[in-house]
C-alpha positions, 0 to 999 in steps of 0.5 A, a space after each residue: 756691671 760692664 754692659 749695663 746701658 740705659 738709653 738717655 732720650 727715656 731720661 730726657 724726653 720730657 725736656 725735648 720738643 720735636 719741631 711742630 708748629 704751634 697751630 697750623 692754620 686751617 687753609 680750605 684749599 689744602 683740605 679740598 686737596 683731599 676731595 680732588 681725586 674724586 671729583 667725578 662722584 662729587 660731580 655726580 653727588 651734586 647733579 643727584 642733589 639738583 634732580 631731587 631738590 627739583 623733584 621735591 618742589 613738584 609735590 606741593 604743586 601738585 597739592 595746589 592743582 588738585 585743591 584748586 584745579 581737581 577738587 574744585 572742578 569735580 575732575 577724577 582724571 585730573 585728580 588721578 593725574 596730579 595725585 600719580 605725579 606727586 607719587 612718581 615724582 617722590 619714587 624717583 627722588 627716593 631712588 636717585 637719593 639712594 643713588 647719591 648716598 652711595 657716592 657719597 659714602 664711597 667719596 667720604 670713606 675713600 677720603 678718611 682713608 687718604 687722610 689716615 694714610 698721609 698721617 700713618 705715613 707721615 709718623 713713620 718719618 717722625 723722629 724717635 725723639 717725637 715718639 719718646 716725648 708723645 704720649 702714645 694716645 694722643 698719636 692713636 686719638 688723631 690717627 682715628 677720633 680726629 679723622 672720625 670727627 672730620 668723617 661727619 663734615 665729608 660724609 655728612 656736612 658738606 653734601 648737606 650744605 649742598 642739599 640745603 642750598 639746592 633746596 633753598 634756591 629751588 624753592 626761592 624760585 618756586 615761591 616767587 613764581 607762585 606768589 611774589 607778596 608772600 615769598 617776601 613776607 615770608 623772608 622776613 625772619 631769615 635774618 633772625 636766624 643768621 644775626 647771632 652765628 658768627 659768635 655762636 660759632 666762636 665759642 664751639 670752636 674754642 670748646 671742640 679744640 679743648 674736647 679734643 685735648 681732652 680725648 687725647 688725655 684719656 686716650 693716653 690713659 687707656 693705653 698706658 693702663 690697659 696694655 699688658 705692661 700697664 695692668 701688670 703693674 697696677 696689680 703688682 702695686 695695687 694701685 686699681 682704685 687710684 688708678 679709676 679715680 684718675 680715670 674718672 675725673 678724666 672722664 668728668 672732666 670731658 662731660 663738663 666740656 661735652 655739656 658745654 659744647 651742647 649747650 652753647 647757642 640753646 638759645 639761639 637754636 631754639 629761636 631758630 625753631 621758633 622762626 620755623 613755626 612762627 614764619 608759616 603763621 605769618 604766612 596764613 595770616 598774610 595769604 588768608 588776608 589776600 584770599 578774602 581781600 583778593 580773592 587768592 586761591 586756597 590750594 595756592 596757600 596751603 602750596 606755599 606753606 608747604 613750601 615753607 618747610 622746604 625753605 625753613 627747615 634748611 635755612 635752619 639746618 644750614 645755621 647749625 651746619 655753618 657753627 658745626 663746621 666752624 667747630 671741626 676746623 679745630 680738628 682740621 688744625 689738629 690734623 694739619 698740625 701732625 702733618 706739618 712736623 718736621 720729620 727725621 732726618 731730612 733727606 737730601 734731593 741728591 742722597 746716594 742709594 747704597 748697594 750692599 754695604 761692605 761695613 766700615 764705619 766711622 766715627 768723626 768727632 761727633 758731638 750729640 744731645 737730645 736736649 740743649 741742657 746737656 749733651 749725651 755724647 762728646 767728640 766721639 771718635 772711633 773706627 770700625 773695619 768691615 767684619 769686625 766685631 766691637 764691643 762698647 762697654 761702660 757705665 749705665 747712661 754713659 753713652 753706648 746706646 746713643 752711639 748704636 743709634 746714630 748708625 741707623 740714622 735714629 738721630 743726627 749729630 750736631 757736630 761732626 759725622 758718622 760714615 759707611 764706607 766713606 759716605 757721611 750718612 747724611 748723603 745715603 738714602 735712609 732706605 738703602 742704609 737701614 737695608 744694610 743694618 739689622 738690630 737686635 734690641 734689649 726689649 724685643 718686640 713681636 707682633 700679635 700674629 704667628 711665628 711665621 709672620 713675625 719672621 717674614 717681617 724680616 723677608 717678606 718672601 721667605 719661603 717655609 724652608 728659609 724660616 725653617 733655616 733661620 729658626 734653626 740657626 737662631 737655636 729656636 726650631 725645636 720650640 717652634 716645632 713643639 708649639 701646637 701650630 708650628 710656624 703658624 702658632 700666634 705668639 700673643 701681645 707682644 710675644 707674651 705667650 714666649 719667655 725672654 730667652 724664646 723671644 730673644 731667639 726669634 728676633 735673631 732667626 727675623 734678623 737672619 732672614 733680613 742678611 744685613 751687612 751690619 748688625 747692631 745688638 744689645 745682648 739682654 742677657 743679663 737677666 736670663 737664665 743660664 740655659 736660655 743665655 748658652 742658647 742665645 749666645 749660639 745663636 748670635 755666632 751664625 748671626 755674626 759670622 761675616 758681618 760688622 757687628 757692634 755690640 753693647 756687650 754685658 757678657 765677658 765671653 762677648 768682649 773676649 771675642 770682640 776685635 776692638 773694644 770701646 770704653 765709654 764714659 761720659 759721653 766718651 770714648 776714654 779707651 780702646 783696645 783688645 780685652 788683654 790690652 785694656 787690662 794691661 792699662 789699669 784704666 776704667 775697663 779694668 776697674 769695670 772688669 775687676 768690679 764684676 768678676 774677682 779675677 780673670 780665672 774665675 771669669 774664664 770658668 764662668 763662660 765656659 
């Protein structure tokens, strides 16, 4: 077929490796930059932690005073004061802790929002090559699951560290003031909690990294098999059982990794738990001995044991947090790996902001390849004047789609240059370049939104009258008017509530609203019925009028209207000219033409 074309990036995407670091080193300063905008709230969180930690030291002291003072002295007044003080300190600590919880949640969610924003904004700058060589599930997993995993560190782990450190420091001050001998005795078990920390952290880091990679795989399977296109393919080939088995195997691998992660250092955690009990036992023994031999007060011993809960508990928690923090670095590494990837078409600092383009397009000795092994374009030179309709024809895989993708700078040529109105595209600001270009592709993409919302993607400020005018020009208003809610009708996932021809005309209306100077069209009418094709051809008339149009032509009607026809074969422009000129040369165009149509009269009858 004259206009058949298969995007070559799909053919070579598995060979293409975008510029991305293999392992981004996690710099703590880089992580802390996400916290910088919220330093006031973080300072208040730390203040709340210090106050609640100090208030937490009062109940054991009140316990000592009740036992050794009020009870021993049979003082009801002292009992009321000490018991009341214990209750007030607890209530005050709880109230301040609730406010701290709000501040902590605010900071954590704000940082997660900022991190997701950074990831999504950076991904928007990536080239098409990245998206053709990376599974959608992996991208989704990094933006959602990985950031959620960091959320536990931001909202839980870091505050836990600050809280436990504050509790430990204030408790140490309290126990040394209470009795320095028992304080030294209580610290004897602490080294046993710390020594095994590093090897456990290393093991958890390695397993956590493998776990995240396995989650990428599962997310990709979900994206591939549970979308409308995927499930349709599965059902049509009766592959439900095989896909269920594949998902089960991936889930089993993840389960085994998660079990390994849970079991790493389990003996170490058990040791820490034992120390939490052994420590007080040692203090009870030492304190009892001092009470018998030197008359140490029972209230002091009880208060001291109460303090040990505030010493060993946070110490054990800090040990676990340190292990979690080390393993979480694997997640930060994955996020920074994406943030460090080189974006598409780097923009020069002095790039020119293009206004309304005239539409003169030229290729000058352009060579391009999606991979180093094979070139997609070789020494392509062509020129399209403002307002011309240029048709590209040739065998499937000849390079037609590649030529059109270089115009909006979806890719840059490795040799030669592409110009617009005399400017090298690399000298123009990307945003201003693409605002001048409208694209209608073979696979029309619509959002799961209303007709109006899909149309306003071309011009957000368009009023209802503008939408109606665009729909009328695109031969789609009759359908829109007949829909249950008119312009407010939801079109469904990828617009599947509409037919292929209706989606195509809606896409044309969307481009009409954008009102670009240059049009890039891949006419997807070959698979449509003649009625839909005629409606689309009629819709294309106002779209192309007065604009520079680059069209991969699937139909002879478009070819006959073209001001210039470029014949592409093997990544080269092998012929150019008008329809009659190219037929007269009896070259590749004439061969393709006669393969599709018996003779010119038959062809003209087909186009009416």
